[in-house]
N, C-alpha and C positions, 0 to 999 in steps of 0.2 A: 621482757627478756627475763628468759628464764635462771637460776642455778641452778651449774651447770658445779660437779665436783667429781672430780681424778684421784681418788685415791687410793694407791695400791697397797698391800699387804705389808711390802719393809713397808711404805710411805705410813700408813697409818701404825705398825708396831713404837715407828720413832719416835711419832708425835705423845703428846705428852698429858690427854686430853681425862689420865686415868679413868675413872666411870664409867662413861657415858661408854670411850674406846675401847672400854673394854670386851665392854655391851653385847654392844655393836659385834667384837670382832668375830667375842665367843656365837652370840647368835647365830651366827653366819657358818661358822666352821660345825653348829651345831646342827645346823639344816644337810651342805654333804656329810656328816657320820647315820644320822637318819637313812638319807637317798641309798648312802654304801651299807650298811644293815640289810634293808627291804628289800637290794639290792639280791647284797647275799645272801638272803634264806628265798628269794626267790628259787634264785638259776641252783641253790639244794636241793631246793627241793625239786622244784622241776623240769630241767633236765635230764639226774639220772632216770627219772621214774620213764620219761617218756624214751631212751635212751635202753631201759633195759627192756622197753615192751619193743622197739625198733632191732636188736639186738642182743637175746638173750643172752650171751656173752662178752657182755658190756662188762668190766669194772670200771667202777665210778670214787679211783682213787682222787682223781684230783674233789672232786665235788666230797668227798669224804673229806678232807681235809683243809674244805673249806666248816663242812659241817661243825669241821673239830675246830675249828679256828673259833666262832662266834660262837659255841658254846662253853666256850674256858671263860672261866671265872677273872679273867684280871682285863679279855673282852669286854665284858659284858658289864663290869663298869666306866671303863672308856666310854662303850656309848650308853649309860645312863645318863653317867652325866651331862652328858653334853645332849644328850633326850630332853632331860628335866631342867634341866635351863633352858634348854629352849622355849620348851611349852610359858617356863615359870615373868624367862624371862619379852614374848607373848602377851599372855595376858597382862602384865606390865604395863603394853605398848599401846593395849586393845583400849585398858582401861585410861590412858594419857590423853587417845584419843577419841571416847566418848564426852571427858569432861578435860574440852583446851583449859581451863583452869590449872589444873592439878599442874600444868606444866611445868609450872613456874620452878615445883616443889621433883625434880626431876629428879636432881642429887637424894634426896630422901626417898625417893621411891624403888631408888637403885638399890638404898641400904635395908631397905625395908624388902624387898626381894632376896637380898643374898641372908637376909635371916631368915625366910623364909625355906631360900635352898640347898642352906648350912645341917641345920635341925634335918629335913626327909635325907639327905644325898648321905650322912652320916648314917640312918635308921638300916637306910640304902647299901651300904659300903661293909654294915655288922652281914647283915641276911648275904649278901653274896659270897660273902668268905666264912662265913661260919659255915654255908650251905657246898663252897667251890670246896673247901680245907676239909671234907669231908667230919662238919660238925654236927 
């Protein structure tokens, strides 16, 4: 008999699991953000080039708008937060899977994860905001 978990987003947000549940939710959102960014990048690069080769009078206002959105510094901060968190949380999961005895120290591993994530993200925020604001 298998263990069945049927937890929706709203149930998860009401759950008071603190660190482990927060990392679970952020990891899933991070995966979706990475897919969103890659899809936007492909569409903004591929479609206008293809359409321009088919129709020389093609005006790519929609694709220029998409390109403007994902090049904006605020969007980059948003995407980088979730992408970096997804990577670091994935490394924590891999480490705990490779060494199962460390699973007893799940909460400590999450604290270490945040300890690695926050300085890297703070440095990225500094660089992205300074570059985005013309500094």
